[in-house]
VEXLUMNU-42659 format. One record per residue (C-alpha): x, y, z. Coordinates in pm, whole numbers, plus 50000, padded with zeros to 5 digits. Layout:
XYZ ...
! end
This chain:
463311413134984 461351410434660 460681376234512 460351387834151 461481415133916 459791427633600 461871435833295 460641460033031 460991433232765 458481420132511 458421392032258 456101379831982 453181361932141 453231326032017 449491323432091 448631353231868 447631350531504 450211354131231 451571389631227 452031399230864 452111434630728 451711445430366 454061472430237 454751490829918 458491489929863 460941505829622 464711502129579 467261528629493 467761526329112 471211515628998 471171543328736 470751569029013 473431553529231 476081553628955 475481589528849 475011602929201 478231586029319 480161602429038 478771635729150 479491629329517 483081617529461 483961651629325 483991663829686 486851639929759 489401652329509 492931642929630 491411623629922 490251588329994 487091581429796 483771574429976 482361539329962 478691549329954 476231577629914 475281599630214 471771586530188 470961591330559 470181628030499 467791619130218 466171592730437 465651618530712 464021641430459 461721613930336 460741602930686 459951638630784 457991649230477 456841620130260 453241610030341 452721573030396 456351564030457 456751538430736 460501531830748 463691534030543 465861503630478 469571498330534 472211497230261 470041511629984 472771536129884 475171507329814 472891481829650 470011483229405 468651450829556 468171463929911 464741479129985 465031516830006 461841524830192 458631509030304 455341527930270 451711522130347 450731537730016 452391547529692 453711583129708 453071605229405 456241612029203 455471649129202 455911649329580 459051627729592 460901644629305 461451678229483 462921659429780 465401641729556 466331673729376 467041691529705 469251662829821 471141658729494 472011695729500 474031689229819 476251662329662 478751681829446 481341706529579 479731739429674 482411760229498 485481755129282 487921782629190 488851765128865 486341775928600 486771744528389 486211721328684 483231742128799 481651738428455 482291700928463 480641698628808 477611717328677 477311694228377 477451664028606 474801679528828 472541685628528 472891649228421 472041637328772 468961659428796 467751647528457 467911611528579 465271618128844 462601621628576 463941594928339 464341566728591 461381565728826 461681537929088 459161509829046 456881501629334 456361465629438 454201449029699 455941430329977 454461409630259 456611408330570 456191386530878 457101408731173 457881377931383 460191361531124 463231345331285 465511315431234 467371296631510 471171297831508 473131265231542 473291272531914 469531278131944 469411316331950 466501331831757 467871354431481 465231378431348 464971388430985 467581416330951 464881440630831 463081438131164 465871456231351 464741489131200 461251481531068 459681466931383 460671495931616 459291520331356 456001501231344 455761500231724 456721536931756 454071547731507 451431527931697 452411543732029 452571578531876 448921574031780 447991564332137 448491592432394 449631583332743 447141592933014 449191599933326 447971616133647 445141634233469 447271646533176 447521633132820 451071631032683 451551628032307 454741614132160 456751620131843 458961595031668 462741600031633 464671574831423 468031563531564 470851542131430 469581515431668 465801514731696 463641545131762 462901570332033 459551584332135 459771619532278 456771635732444 455951667532256 455481696132318 457931696532611 456691701632963 457961729433191 459241729233547 459521762433731 461301769534054 461811805034167 462481826433863 463871798033652 461991775733409 463331744133249 461911722632969 461821684732960 460041655532792 459351618932854 461531594932658 460791559532539 463471539932350 462611508432152 465121483432008 465041447731879 467501424532056 468471388132077 469211368032392 471611338532392 469801305132347 466341321832357 463751307532116 462241341832039 463831375631980 463021404232216 461851440232203 463571461132473 461891492732598 463481518632825 461951549432986 463581581833089 463741619633067 464811641132773 466051675232889 466171706232669 468791733832678 467261767732752 470141789932863 470291823332685 472571817732511 473031780132526 476511773032651 478571752432406 482141744832522 484761751432258 484981723632005 481721707332121 478621704031909 474981697431994 471951679031862 468681696831789 465331680031723 463181697631465 459371697831451 458321709031103 455011707030912 454671688630582 455941712930316 453201704830067 450331727829985 447151713030128 448991686030324 447091675130629 447391648730897 448981649931239 452731653031273 454351621231399 458091627531376 460921649031504 464141649531302 467641650631449 470071677531330 473671684231435 475301718031483 478971724631543 481531752131513 482811754531156 486431766331169 486381775530802 483361798230843 484341809431193 480771803631320 478241777331418 476711758331129 474531728231058 476431696630970 476201682530619 473901654930740 471371678830896 467931681030745 467171716730847 469311730530563 467091714430297 463631722730424 463681760030338 464061750329972 460821730329991 458881753230223 459421789730128 456531802030341 458131795030679 461351804930853 463601776930982 466101782131264 469661792431194 472271778931439 473021812831594 469291819931640 468691786331803 471601791132043 470641826632146 466851821932155 466291785332251 463021790632440 461411808832148 462161779831916 461031753132162 457671770632187 457551774231809 457501800731540 454881799431265 454411762131299 458131753731321 459701743431652 463131730731756 464901721332077 468561715832165 469261684432366 470851693132699 474201677932791 476131680333117 478801701232940 476191728832906 475971733333283 473271726533539 469711717233448 466881720933698 465301687833598 467011656133719 467651625433508 465761592633519 462371579933634 461581561833957 460121526333960 456461536034000 456401559833704 458441535433495 455901507933570 453031530933465 454671537833130 455291500833092 451601493533146 450771518232869 453231500932636 451831466532719 448221477132662 449061494932336 450871464832185 448491437332292 448001411832141 450891412531891 453541414432166 453481399932515 455561408732817 458311384232898 457291367833230 458761381333553 462071367133670 462591348833999 465631345434222 468161320234094 470421319934402 469601323634770 472401347434870 472551380634687 475831393934830 479241380834940 480581383035296 480751420935329 481751440335638 478741454835824 477801490235725 474541496035912 474561522336185 474621510736546 474391528536879 476571502237042 479911520637060 481871489137134 480381471136836 481041501536617 484681501936730 485081465136645 483621471336299 486001500536240 489011479536340 487951451536106 487591475735812 490981491735881 492611457635910 491111446835575 492531478235412 495961473035565 496021436735450 495141447535096 497851474235095 500501450135225 499631425334951 499721452534685 503131467234782 504711433134837 506691441835151 507861475735019 506881509335173 503631525735061 504821557634890 502381586434836 502921620834682 500321648134727 500561676334472 498191702334613 496791736334524 494811743334842 495871736635200 492341724735281 492561695935034 496111687335140 495141685235507 492011664535436 493991639635228 496571634935503 493861631335769 491941606635552 495061585435496 495531582635874 491891572735919 491921548935621 494861528535748 494521535336120 497861553336135 498931570236457 499091607936479 502531618836361 504361650836303 505231662835955 508851666335868 510481694235673 508721705835358 505641684335416 507311650435461 505451624335669 506371589035768 504641561735966 505961528036076 503151508136235 503991471636273 504911458135933 503171486835751 505551514335640 503991545735484 505871575635343 503991606535228 505391637935065 503221668735009 504311695634760 502531724534586 501481716434230 502391751134111 502561758233739 502141721433654 498381726133693 498161755433450 496361751033116 498401735232839 499571758732567 499011740232240 500761757731951 499871747631598 502771749831357 503031745130984 503301708430893 501931696331228 498541681531289 496361690431583 497251657231749 500991663431702 500771698431848 498881685032150 501371656432190 504241681332201 502531701432477 501731669632671 505311657032652 506721690232772 504391691733075 504931654833148 508701659933157 508301688733405 505981667433621 508391638033628 511251661433717 509341676334012 508361642234146 511901629634105 513141596333967 512081563934127 513151529034033 511161508134278 508591504634421 505621520334238 504051549234428 500791568734424 500451605634334 497241623834430 497031655734224 494721684934297 493541700933973 491251728933867 487741719933754 487151712433383 485321745533335 488611763933395 490011749433073 487731766232821 490351765632548 490171732732361 492811706532458 494201728232740 493271704933030 496621691833166 495371659333325 496661637133044 500081653833068 500121650333447 499251613433420 502021608033167 504471626433390 503501606633698 503851574233505 507331584233388 508231588833756 506651554733840 503581568434014 500021558933945 497881590133966 494521600634105 492981635134063 490881656034301 489311689534210 489921721334412 487081729234657 485801760234477 485201740134157 483331711234321 479981707734498 480921678834729 482441681635074 486241680335071 486361651935324 484091629735115 486001637134798 489311630534973 487991596535086 486931588434731 490271599634585 492181578634836 490021547834767 490561551834390 494291556734442 494551524734645 492581506834376 495161517634117 497921503434336 496081470234328 495081471934695 491661457034626 490551420634631 487031406334618 485471396234950 484781359935032 481811346734840 478721330034979 477581304134729 474951277034753 477531252234626 481311255234646 483421260934337 487171253934334 489001267934639 491871280834425 489621296134158 491201325733977 489481352033765 490621362933420 489021394333272 489491406632914 488821442332799 489581457932462 490721493732524 490011518032241 490821554532194 489341573931906 490891603431729 488571626731924 489821613232260 491771632532524 495041631232327 493491632931976 495241600531885 493551567431807 494761534031938 493581501032082 494931473732304 493761442132475 493941443532856 494001410533045 493621410833423 494091381433659 492901380934019 493901353934265 492021364934579 494141345134825 497621353034691 499601370034970 501521392834731 500151411434426 496851392534398 495821415934114 498031413033806 497881422133439 499431405633137 502421423332982 502431409732628 505851424432547 507511408232850 505261377232836 504581377333209 502011387033469 502941419933636 501391438033935 498301458533844 500031491833915 502871482033682 500351473433411 498871508333437 502301524633414 503161503333112 499981514332935 500891550732995 504571548832906 503821528432594 501301555032497 504081580732485 505501560832192 502831557731925 504351526231772 503951507832104 500181513532102 499581498631758 498521462431726 501261441031577 500871407831400 502881377031500 505471386131236 506051419631406 504501442731149 501591465731226 498061452231184 496511477030941 493141460830869 490201450231081 490871414030989 494521415931094 493621432231426 490961405631484 493411377431415 495981392731650 493471397331935 492281361431897 495911349631901 496501368732225 493381353332380 494531318032293 497931325632444 496351339432762 494201308532806 497341287632782 498981308833055 496181302033307 495461265333236 497431254233544 494551261033783 490741265033781 489871297433599 486701317633549 486991338433230 484981370833211 484371390232890 481981417932794 480421409132459 479671445032358 483271454932422 485031424932269 482881410131992 484251433431723 487711418631785 486351384031872 483311378331645 482681344431802 481061362932093 478121374431879 474891358732005 474301340331677 477611321631713 477301311232077 477021274432172 476931259632519 480361249332653 482081258932328 484091287932189 484471299331830 487461316131671 487331330931322 487551306231036 487421275831264 484601253031377 483421256931738 485711239531986 485031225732333 486001251032601 487691222732794 490341220632521 491691254132648 491691243333013 490121213333183 488791235033469 488031265833258 484661282833299 483471312833097 480801338833166 479841363932900 478511397233029 476351422232848 475331457032957 473111482732789 476051494132574 474121526032478 471991504232250 469481490532496 471011455632485 469971448132842 466541456932978 465361481933229 463721466133529 461871472033855 460681450334141 456851450034122 454751457634426 453641426134606 450731441934797 448341470834732 450081491035004 453511488334839 455021505734538 457481491434283 461091493734395 464561478534354 466081445834466 469601431834443 470021396134330 470581370734057 467471363333852 466321337633596 463161328633409 460531312433627 460661274833597 463991275333414 465701241733392 468931232833575 470981239233260 469561274133202 472511295933107 471201331833098 470731352633414 470111388833511 472251405233781 470841435533964 472051457534248 470271482634465 470821519734497 474281530834613 474551553634919 475251583434690 471801579634530 470131594434837 466611586734953 464401596134656 460951580634694 460231550934468 456741565034401 457991599434297 456461612633974 458401635333742 456651635833404 453421648033559 454271657033921 451901648934203 450381679634369 451951669334701 455431668634543 455441697134290 459221697134273 459471660734176 461091669033837 464171682434020 464961648134167 467581625834011 466161590833980 468541561634017 468151534333754 470501505633848 471611488633529 470901451733488 473691429633362 473031399033150 475241369833255 475531340833012 477331310433149 478831301332814 480991273632954 481171254233278 481761218733403 478281207833299 477231171633274 477541172132896 480941189632905 482321164933159 481011135532957 482571149232637 485911152332820 485661117132963 485741129433322 483531105233511 482951109333883 483291147433883 480381166534035 478991189533763 478601226933804 475211242733843 475241272533602 473311293833851 476151290034103 478751300533845 476611330833758 476191338634130 479971339234173 480181365733900 477191385134037 478741387034385 481881402334233 479791434134186 480001440134561 483001452234756 483491467535100 484821500234953 483051502934618 479751484234613 477661482934414 479821481534100 478451485433749 480331453733648 482191425733834 485421436734002 487871419933759 486181436133458 485801468533652 489561470233707 490341459533349 488121486933207 489541513733437 492971505733298 491901525032987 492351557233189 496101551733141 495911544132770 496671579132639 498501574832305 500451604632174 500991613031809 504461608931666 506271641831605 506751649731234 510101640531088 512461670431065 512981684730720 516541678830606 518441710830534 520021713930191 523731721630169 524371756530039 526211757529711 
! end
């Protein structure tokens, strides 16, 4: 068991000299913005007008081609005061002007059938182009402290807003100038600007060959600026991984899916020299109007040929059909398509193992010394890393193994009895292959220790074993599993056409299952693999789930054997476990804490479910899910809040309500207290905060531990932003912070944060403790070394799950070791760290403020340990998040809103 872990996190070194950089800065002239907006708005005739210029494309062009440019600012297209870009030297106007001209030419409509309007567009374009020469931006000198930060009222360092994009660019440029020497090979990196921070991609890509196949891949370093609750300095998070390139001929793009391509292009100026430091991101997608693949409007590759007439740049069809040729480069121009799982198998696995990650981290640390220092290693904050789990280790003692098996079966049976509340456990199996059907039935018997029984007519099974009553019915799925036929009709949107197809299939599914009033049952449905549904929106799973919900069945899917790589028995076990979870037959195991919390402690988890218009039903919607777990309740220990009925309902009923409400679009919209729909972000925020207050009132009768994920909920509850956090207090919009105890005298609150695709939590590894060891993984709860007793921020880590296999921790993939030449093929497991902030507990100060003398205060580390141990369960450990939040998030699988059918056109009476 490791004593320490290292996080790939850095901070300004307080012992270093002042870190000030001098830049030449210009802003986007107001004269340009006014005229260019007039030109751009012409694209939006009869539509909602844009609020700003599409300046991101121009910024990409400048970053890729303008010598001396360091970084572009944010908001320059909307304000003449915001810095537009930062440069190390003034760029000659004769170089910048052609870039502006090329961009401005993309603003107006490309064509217009009306001759008068076309002439007006051309006149507007001429005026805009003339402005480029008449209003040249003025350069100014600006000195910027790259460590500038101010503390929030709660003590959280808030960096200067400019640092979020400027500092990663500065760091990336420094690393790009310093090759990585790894295993005898030098790797050079190129900079890729992202919405959040920057990426460094090793370039040119490396190759991995096995047999007659060759795959391309690169090293990947991602850099972002982050804040940590109550930390006195902001942080720089660094993550390391693998970037894989698509090389199929042609590259497989599923219908309706696009792809991202990174472009390596030389400076388009005659006589330009200097090494290339950047790759630019471009998007390609199928254009229905053109009937072919095309570059998106925000892609840079469309503009470069106008500036560089000597070279050929890739067209989408060429890049798709000849990807290897373009990765290797043509006449100084290279491009690569980023691989995605939808494109099929890739011979290179994802991720890096701890040793290689630590080597990259050493390179980062050495390159950034002395301006940044590594945050010190973390030490264990709680003695016990896991709750009281059932033994899983193998044993040759048959009697001991039999005892263990009986204990596991008994735990499952107890959970099922509590979930069904004395009713029979009802299961429907809708199968397509006899192999899957038989494995599911056999696994159910093993799972619950049911005696061997004989099937009744037409696949009916029934077991009565003590007080456990199980009824199973197996039927062929038949035509219900066929692709959906989505028919577009005049006057109907894509979402409405899909909703009609979903409703029709759902009705057929409900009819085959038959009506059921009570209790809720489970349907396990065998479907074809996703590759069988090549036509967009034809996958019937959403319709099947709606149909099962209408028949009062929660639903779990399993793929037919020929479309899956895993063994049928293992997949049947997984499907059954997930089905039981949806019934609510899952409670956390007993915890092992250094100090006891309340015996009757309940957990309340909040999760904001969101569906975008590009989701499975092409309909947007959002809803707050609240889940309550009382581990020792004998009946329905897992419940969700039904806001319409104002009561806690069993978890399975919550899932069915989400699905059935989704069939009625009005039920999925957020309503204000007055009953009307919340149409603005502010109205939706106010309604979510109202619901949260109401929920806290509902649980104030007993000790409660509230769990919320800040990345998921802070848009609807802005008081969860790091800059607004204060110990033992909560903030609602427009109100001063209030003591948490006002919402419940025994209320505790832990705020969780995951990576959230923005690098918000760090990568980590357990460093080697002797020369003979290599870095590895370690499960536990961690805190800063020497942290005080009121330290509130912790890191929760878990080890590798059984499915991760036995990949060596010292495996090298970027530059394989000669003894393991096929290292790139391995998939490296990178367990995600969770940040746990004990925002509120019964601390000494909180108890004193509430006038509660004589009460033993909480130790925040123990509260955090209780949440950390919720990541472990006998059937599912390790979990990516604590069990209550895990179940709350999985409820979004049932939130499948359907578009409202168009109103029928009234027929006119004939005269």
